[in-house]
KOLFI-200775 format. One record per atom (N, C-alpha, C, CB): residue in one letter; x, y, z. Coordinates in steps of 0.2 Angstrom, whole numbers, plus 5000, padded with zeros to 4 digits. Glycine has a CB too. Example, Ala and Ser with C-alpha at 12.3 -4.5 7.8 and 13.67 -1.06 7.14 Angstrom:
REM residues 2
a506649725039/a506249785039/a506649845039/a505749785045/s506449895035/s506849955036/s506450005039/s507049975029/
This chain:
REM residues 332
m533250324982/m533150274977/m532750214980/m533850244975/e532150194977/e531650154980/e531950084980/e531050154976/y531850044985/y532049974985/y531549934981/y532049944993/k531749884977/k531349844973/k531249774976/k531649844966/d530649764978/d530549694980/d530349644974/d529949694985/y530949614972/y530849574966/y530349514967/y531549554963/y530349484973/y529949424975/y529249444974/y530149404982/r529049504977/r528349534976/r528149544969/r528249594980/t528649574965/t528549584958/t528349524954/t529149624955/l528749474956/l528549404952/l528049364956/l529149364951/q527749394961/q527249354965/q527449284967/q526649354961/v528049284970/v528249224973/v528549224980/v528849194968/d528649174983/d528949174990/d529649184989/d528649114994/k529949204995/k530749214995/k531049144994/k530949255001/k530749094996/k530949024996/k530748984990/k530748985002/a530549024985/a530248994979/a530848964975/a529949044974/s530748904972/s531248874968/s531348904961/s531048794967/a531848884957/a531948914951/a531348904946/a532648894948/k531148844947/k530548824942/k529948864944/k530348744943/e529848874950/e529248914952/e529348994950/e529148914960/i529949014950/i530049084948/i529949094940/i530749104950/k530249044937/k530149044930/k529449034927/k530548984926/k529048994931/k528348984929/k527949054930/k528048934933/s528049084936/s527749144937/s527949204933/s527849164945/f528549204931/f528849254926/f528449244919/f529549244925/r528449184917/r528149174910/r527349194910/r528249104908/k527049174916/k526349194916/k526249274916/k526049164923/l526649304920/l526549384921/l526849414914/l526949404927/a527349384911/a527649414905/a527149414899/a528249384903/r526749354899/r526249354894/r525649404895/r525949274894/k525549414901/k524949454903/k525149524901/k524849454910/y525749544903/y525949624902/y526349634896/y526249644908/h526449584891/h526849594885/h526649644881/h526949524881/p527049694878/p526849744874/p526449724868/p527449784872/d526549664865/d526149644860/d525449634861/d526449584857/v525349614868/v524649594870/v524349664873/v524649544876/n524749714874/n524449774877/n524749834873/n524649784885/p524549844867/p524849894863/p524649964865/p524649884855/d525150014865/d524950084867/d524750084874/d524450114863/d524950034879/d524750034886/d525450044890/d524449974888/k525550114891/k526250124895/k526250094901/k526250204895/s525750084905/s525750054912/s525949984911/s525150064915/a525649944906/a525849874905/a526549874903/a525349844899/e526849914899/e527549914896/e527949924902/e527649974891/n527849964907/n528249974913/n528249914917/n527950044917/k527649884918/k527549824922/k527949774919/k526849804923/f527949764912/f528349714909/f529049724910/f528249714902/k529349784910/k530049804912/k530149784919/k530149874911/e529749794924/e529849774931/e529949704932/e529349804935/i529449664928/i529449594928/i530149564926/i528849564924/n530349594920/n530949564917/n531549584921/n531049594910/e531549644924/e532149664929/e532149614935/e532049734931/a531549594938/a531549554943/a531749484941/a530849544946/y531549464935/y531749394933/y532549394931/y531349374927/e532749444929/e533549454927/e533949434933/e533649524925/v533649454939/v534049444945/v533849374948/v533849504951/l533249364949/l533049304953/l533149234949/l532349304955/s533249244942/s533349184938/s534149164938/s533149194931/d534549214940/d535249204940/d535449184948/d535649264938/p535749124949/p535849104956/p536349154959/p536149034956/d536849184956/d537349224958/d537049294960/d537949234954/k536649324955/k536249384957/k535749374962/k535949414950/r535449324962/r534949314967/r535249314974/r534549244966/d535849274975/d536149274981/d536349344983/d536849234980/k536649384979/k536849454981/k536249494982/k537249484975/y535749484979/y535149524980/y534849504987/y534549514975/d534849444989/d534549424995/d535049445001/d534549344996/r535649455000/r536149475005/r536149555006/r536849465003/f536049595001/f536049665001/f535349695001/f536449694996/g534849664997/g534249694996/g533849705002/g533849644992/s533849665007/s533449675013/s533749735017/s533349615017/e534349735017/e534749795021/e534549855018/e535449785021/w534549855011/w534349915007/w533649945009/w534449904999/q533249895010/q532549915012/q532549945018/q532049845012/q532949925023/q532949955030/q533250025029/q533349915035/f533750035025/f534050095023/f533450145020/f534650095019/e533050125016/e532550165013/e532050185018/e532150125007/r531850145023/r531450165028/r531750215032/r531250105032/g532350225032/g532750275036/g532750335033/g533350255039/g532550335026/g532550405022/g533250425020/g532350455027/g533750375019/g534350395016/g534450395009/g534850345019/g535050395006/g535050394999/g535650344997/g535250464996/a535650334990/a536150284988/a536850304990/a536050264981/q537050374989/q537650394990/q537950394997/q537750464987/d537550405002/d537750395009/d537550335012/d537450455012/f537450285009/f537250225012/f537850195016/f536950175007/d537750165022/d538250145026/d538350065025/d538150155033/w538850045021/w539049975020/w539449945025/w539249965013/s539649985030/s540249965034/s540049895038/s540350015039/q539449885039/q539249815043/q539449755039/q538549815045/w539549765032/w539749705028/w540449715026/w539349705022/a540749775026/a541349795023/a541949795028/a541349855019/s542549795025/s543249805029/s543649845024/s543549735031/r544049885027/r544549925024/r545149895022/r544649995028/s545349895015/s545949865013/s546249895007/s545749785011/g546749935008/g547149965003/g546750025001/g547249924997/g546350055005/g545950115004/g545350105000/g546350164999/h545150034999/h544550014995/h544049985000/h544649974989/t543449994999/t542949965003/t542749895000/t542250005004/q542749845004/q542549775001/q542049745005/q543249735000/a541549715002/a541149675006/a541449605008/a540449655002/q541249585014/q541549525017/q541449465012/q541249505023/g541949425010/g541949375006/g541849384999/g541349335008/m542049454997/m541949474990/m542649504988/m541449524989/s542849494982/s543449524979/s543349594977/s543749494973/q543849644976/q543749704974/q543349714968/q544449744974/e543549664963/e543249664956/e542549644957/e543649614952/e542349604961/e541649584962/e541249634965/e541649514966/f541549674970/f541249724973/f541049784968/f541649754979/e541549794964/e541449854959/e540949834954/e542149874956/r540949764952/r540449744947/r539749744950/r540649674945/l539749734957/l539049734960/l538849804961/l539149694967/f539249844963/f538949914964/f539149964959/f539249934971/g539549954955/g539749994950/g540350044952/g539250044948/q540650074948/q541250124949/q541050194948/q541850104945/g540950224953/g540750294952/g540050314951/g541150324947/g539650284955/g538950304955/g538550264949/g538850374954/a537850284949/a537450254945/a537350284938/a536750244948/g537450254933/g537350284926/g536650264924/g537850264921/g536550284918/g535850264915/g535850194912/g535650314910/l535450154914/l535350084911/l534650074908/l535450034917/g534650094902/g534050084898/g533350074902/g534150024894/g533150014902/g532450004905/g532549974912/g532049954901/f533149964915/f533249944921/f533250004926/f533849904922/s533049984932/s532950044937/s533650054940/s532550014943/d533650114943/d534350134947/d534450094952/d534250214950/f533950064955/f534150014961/f534549954958/f533449984964/f534249924952/f534649874949/f535349894947/f534249854942/e535449954944/e536049974941/e536549974947/e536050034937/t536350004953/t536750014958/t536949954962/t536450064964/l536449904962/l536649844965/l537049794960/l535949804967/f536949804954/f537249754949/f537649784944/f536749714946/g537749844944/g538249874939/g537849894933/g538749834938/g538249944929/g537949964922/g538049914917/g538250034921/g537949944911/g538049904905/g537349884902/g538449844906/g537349874895/g536749854891/g536549794893/g536849864884/r535849774893/r535649714894/r535249684888/r535149714900/s535349624887/s534949594882/s534649524884/s535449574876/r534349494880/r533949434882/r534449384885/r533549404876/n534349364891/n534749314894/n534549244892/n534849324901/p535049194893/p534849124892/p534249094896/p535449084893/s534149124902/s533549094906/s532949124904/s533749104913/g532949174899/g532249194897/g532049264899/g531749154900/g532449304903/g532349374905/g532449424899/g532749394911/f532149484899/f532249534894/f532549594897/f531649544889/g532949624894/g533149694896/g532949744891/g533949704897/f532849804893/f532649864889/f533049924889/f531849874890/g533149954884/g533550014884/g533250054877/g534250004884/t533050024872/t532850054866/t532250024864/t533450044861/k531950054859/k531350024856/k531449954853/k531050074851/e532049944851/e532149884847/e532049824852/e532849874844/d532049834859/d532049784864/d531349744863/d532049814871/f530849774860/f530249744859/f530149704853/f529649794859/s530749704849/s530749664843/s530749594843/s531249694838/q530949564850/q530949494851/q530449474856/q531649484853/p529749474854/p529249454859/p529249384861/p528549474856/l528949374867/l528949304869/l528449274864/l528649304876/s528649214863/s528249174858/s527649134862/s528649114855/q527049144860/q526449124863/q525949104858/q526149164868/r525649044859/r525149014855/r524549054856/r525048944856/g524149064850/g523549104851/g523049074855/g523249114844/q522549114858/q522049084862/q521549044858/q521749144866/n521248994861/n520648964858/n520049004859/n520548894862/i519648994854/i518949034854/i518448984854/i518949084847/e517849004857/e517248964857/e516649004855/e517148934864/h516348974850/h515749004847/h515148954846/h515949034840/e514548984848/e513948944848/e513648944842/e513548964854/i513448884839/i513048884833/i512448844835/i513448854827/e511848864831/e511248824832/e511048784826/e510648874835/i510848724827/i510648684821/i510048644823/i511248634819/s509648624818/s509048584819/s509248504821/s508548584813/l508748474823/l508848404825/l508948364818/l508248374828/d508548384813/d508648354806/d509348364804/d508148384801/e509648424805/e510348434803/e510848394807/e510548514803/a510748384813/a511148344817/a511048264815/a510948344825/f510548254812/f510448184810/f510848174803/f509648174809/s510748214799/s511148204792/s511748234792/s510648234787/g511948284797/g512648324796/g512448384792/g513148274793/t512848434793/t512748494789/t513348534789/t512148534793/t513348594786/t513948644786/t513748714789/t514248644779/r514148754791/r514048814793/r514648864790/r513948824801/t514448914787/t514948964785/t515049024790/t514748994778/l515649034792/l515749084797/l516249134794/l516049054804/q516049204795/q516549254792/q516749294798/q516149294787/w517449304798/w517749354803/w517749424801/w518449334805/e517849464806/e517849544804/e518449554799/e517949584811/d518949514799/d519549534795/d519349504788/d520149504797/g518749474786/g518649454780/g518749384779/g519049494775/r519049344784/r519149274783/r518449234783/r519649244789/t518449184779/t517849144779/t518049074780/t517449144772/i517649044785/i517748974787/i517148934785/i517948964794/e517248874782/e516648824781/e516748774786/e516648804774/a516348764791/a516348714796/a515848654795/a516248744803/k516148594795/k515748534794/k515448514801/k516148484790/i514848504801/i514548474807/i514348404806/i513948514810/p514648354810/p514648284808/p513948254810/p515148244811/k513748204807/k513148164809/k513148144816/k513048104804/g512548144819/g512548124826/g512748164832/g512948054827/v512948234830/v513248274835/v512748284840/v513448344831/k512948294846/k512448304852/k512448374854/k512648254858/n511948394857/n511848454860/n512348474865/n511148464864/g512748524865/g513248544869/g513948514867/g513148514876/s513948474861/s514548454858/s515048504856/s514448394853/k515648494855/k516048554853/k516448524847/k516648574858/v516448554841/v516748544835/v517348584835/v516348554829/r517948544834/r518648584834/r518848594827/r519148544838/l519048664826/l519348684820/l520048704821/l518948744816/s520548664820/s521248674822/s521448734818/s521648614820/g521848784822/g522148834819/g521748894817/g522548814814/q521048894819/q520648944817/q520448994822/q519948914814/g520848984828/g520649034834/g521049094833/g520848994840/q521249124839/q521549184839/q522349174836/q521549214846/s522549224833/s523249224830/s523749224836/s523349274825/g524249184835/g524849184840/g525249244838/g525249114839/y525749254843/y526249304842/y526949274843/y526149364846/g527449314840/g528149284841/g528249224837/g528249274848/g527849214831/g527949154827/g527549094829/g528649144827/a527249104835/a526849044837/a526249024833/a526649054845/n525948964834/n525348944830/n524748984833/n525248874830/a524248984829/a523549014831/a523248964835/a523149024825/g522748984839/g522348934843/g521848904839/g522048974849/d521448864842/d520848824839/d520248864840/d520848754842/l519748844835/l519048874836/l518648814838/l518848904829/y518248824843/y517748774845/y517048794844/y517948754853/l516748754840/l516048774839/l515548734844/l515848754831/k515248764848/k514848734853/k514148724850/k514848774860/v513948664849/v513248654846/v512648654850/v513348584842/k512248694848/k511548694851/k511048674847/k511348774854/i510648614849/i510148594844/i509448614846/i510148514845/s509148644842/s508448674843/s507948614844/s508248724838/p507448634848/p506948574849/p506548554843/p506448604855/h506348494843/h505948474837/h505248464839/h506248404835/h504848474834/h504048474835/h503848404836/h503748504830/l504148354834/l503948284835/l504348244840/l503948254829/f505048254839/f505448204843/f505848234849/f506048184838/e505948194854/e506348214860/e506948164859/e505948204866/r507548194860/r508148164860/r508448134867/r508748204856/d508648074867/d508948054873/d509648014871/d508448004877/g510148054871/g510748014868/g510748004861/g510947954872/d510847944859/d510747924852/d510047894851/d511247864851/d509647894856/d508947874855/d508447934854/d508647834861/l507847914851/l507347964850/l506747944853/l507247984842/k506347984855/k505647974858/k505148014854/k505647984865/i504547974853/i504048014849/i503347984852/i504047994842/t502848024853/t502148014855/t501748004849/t501848064860/v501447944848/v501047924843/v500247914845/v501247864839/r499847944841/r499147944843/r498747884840/r498748014841/v498447844844/v498047784842/v497347794844/v498347724845/d496847784839/d496147784841/d495947734846/d495747784835/l495447744849/l495247694854/l495047624852/l494547724858/f494847624846/f494647554843/f495247514841/f494147564837/t495747554838/t496347514836/t496747494843/t496847564832/a496747534848/a497047514854/a496647454857/a497047574859/l496047454856/l495647394859/l495647334855/l494947414860/l495547344849/l495547284844/l496147264840/l494947294839/g496647314841/g497347294837/g497247324830/g497447224837/g497847334827/g497847364820/g498547384819/g497347424819/t498647424813/t499247444811/t499247524810/t499447414804/i499747554813/i499847634812/i500447654809/i499747664819/e500547714807/e501147734803/e501447784808/e500947774797/v502147774809/v502547814813/v503047844810/v502847764819/s503147914811/s503647954808/s504347944811/s503448024808/t504847934807/t505547944809/t505848004806/t505947874808/l506548014807/l506848074804/l506948064797/l507448084808/d506948004794/d507147994787/d506547954783/d507747954786/r506047924787/r505547894783/r504947874788/r505847834779/n504447854785/n503847824789/n503847754789/n503247854786/v503747724795/v503747654796/v503047624798/v504347624800/k502847564797/k502247534800/k502347504807/k501947484795/l501947514811/l501947484818/l501347444820/l502047544824/s501447384821/s500847344823/s500647354830/s500947264822/i499947374831/i499747384838/i499347314840/i499247444838/p499547284845/p499147224847/p498547244851/p499547184852/p498047194851/p497347214854/p497547234862/p496947154854/e497047274864/e497047294871/e497747324873/e496947234876/t497947364869/t498647404870/t498447464875/t498947434864/a498847464881/a498747514886/a498947584884/a499047494892/n498647634887/n498847704886/n499547714888/n498347754889/e500047754884/e500747764886/e501147704886/e500747794893/k500947654883/k501347594882/k501947614877/k500947534879/l502547594878/l503147604874/l503247554869/l503747624878/f503447564863/f503647524858/f504347544856/f503147514852/r504747494855/r505447504853/r505547484846/r505947464858/l505847534842/l505947524835/l506747524834/l505547574830/r507047474834/r507747464834/r508047504827/r507947394834/g508647534829/g508947564823/g508647624819/g509147514818/l508147654823/l507847714819/l507947774823/l507047694819/g508447774827/g508547834831/g509147874827/g508847824838/m509547914831/m510047954829/m510647914827/m510248014834/p511047934821/p511747904820/p512147914826/p512047934813/k512547864827/k513047874832/k513647914830/k513347804835/l513847964834/l514348014832/l515047984829/l514548054837/r515247934832/r515947904830/r515847844826/r516347884836/e515147814825/e515047764820/e514347784817/e514947694824/p514447824812/p513747854809/p513347804805/p513947914805/d513647744804/d513247694800/d512847654805/d513747644797/l512947664812/l512547634817/l512047684820/l512947604822/r511447664822/r510947714824/r510647694831/r510447724819/g510447734835/g510147724841/g509447694839/g510047784846/d508947694844/d508347664844/d507747724844/d508147614849/l507247704841/l506647754842/l506147724847/l506347764835/y505847764852/y505347734856/y504747774855/y505647744864/a504247734853/a503547764852/a503147754858/a503247734845/k502847814860/k502347804866/k501647814864/k502547854872/i501247764866/i500547774863/i500147824867/i500247694864/k499747864864/k499247904867/k498647884864/k499447984866/i498147864868/i497547844865/i497047904865/i497147784870/l496747904859/l496247964857/l495547934858/l496347994850/f495147964863/f494447944864/f494047984859/f494347964871/p493447954857/p493047984853/p492748044856/p492447934851/q492548094852/q492248164854/q491648174851/q492748224853/d491148214854/d490548234851/d490148164849/d490648274844/l490048124854/l489648064853/l488848084852/l489648014859/s488648044847/s487948054846/s487548014851/s487748024839/e486848024852/e486447984857/e486447914856/e485748014856/e486547894849/e486547824848/e487147794850/e486447814840/e487747834849/e488447804852/e488447804859/e488947854849/k488147854862/k488147854870/k487747794872/k487847914872/e487147774869/e486747714871/e487147654870/e486147714867/l487547654865/l487947594864/l488547584869/l488347594857/v488747644872/v489247644877/v488947624883/v489547714878/r488347644885/r487947624891/r487847544891/r487347664891/k487647524885/k487547444885/k488147414886/k487247434878/w488747434883/w489347404883/w489647404891/w489947444879/n489447454894/n489647464901/n489247414905/n489547534904/e488647404904/e488147354907/e488447284906/e487447364905/l488647274900/l488847204898/l489547194902/l489047204891/r489947244902/r490647234906/r490447224913/r491047294905/n489947254916/n489847244923/n489547174925/n489347294926/k489247144920/k488947084921/k489447024922/k488447064916/h490047034919/h490546994919/h491046994924/h490946994912/k490947044929/k491447054934/k491247004940/k491347124937/
């Protein structure tokens, strides 16, 4: 009969606290639960082993008995013996023709090792039955589960469904005004998701209860839509601000004038003062993106000047430029 190392099964140290044992049990039970691993016999067997280990280590009395006899059983196993001829004499004394472990009553001893060998105990191992006696097992108050029939799986652990993350791509114009996306699951469910004004690239929109279904009566998880904003042909976004490059002809840059600047919702007039330098920035307040949590407020728009120089000059124009250059040099 194989020795069962319950501490190894639950992946805890022998000095682990009851809280640590319970935490590890719940983690492993969720991982190997039959509802999570349908038709997986190995997962079912692993789940039974986890519950058997927890049945013992979660009960202070059983854990004490296991710690007292389990390690000695392991030594016996290494020697190649069997349960029937195991020598308990180092713990026992003879009294009235019955073998009793030191510090244990006859009733306790029989309850611990059974009366007359190991019977069949549903989903628990022979090691468990020999060490703790026979009898059916049911869900205990501390959270362990015993198995013997198919019905044992009718009371699954309750676990909230997992969250799901899904990426959606929208345009900058949609991020400016807000939009909706319709999602359809394989099971036919349709979800209409509202994307708020001012949403940023990488933002996550939470749809409560639209994730993976829970089991054991628990709630479904949430669906998180991760927003990806596609590049815009005119604007570059910086938080709630927008940047745009505006082209200005040489004469307007030199002499001043008015140009038209595009925003995401309208065109506005921008006054260019005389002798405006190339790449000069103009700040247009309140013409950027709506603020996510205060959509009535907006960031700013920054317009960068790009001066356009005349092309394909005629000979007459070139002559004027030469004269202009001579005039500029005279005043240096």
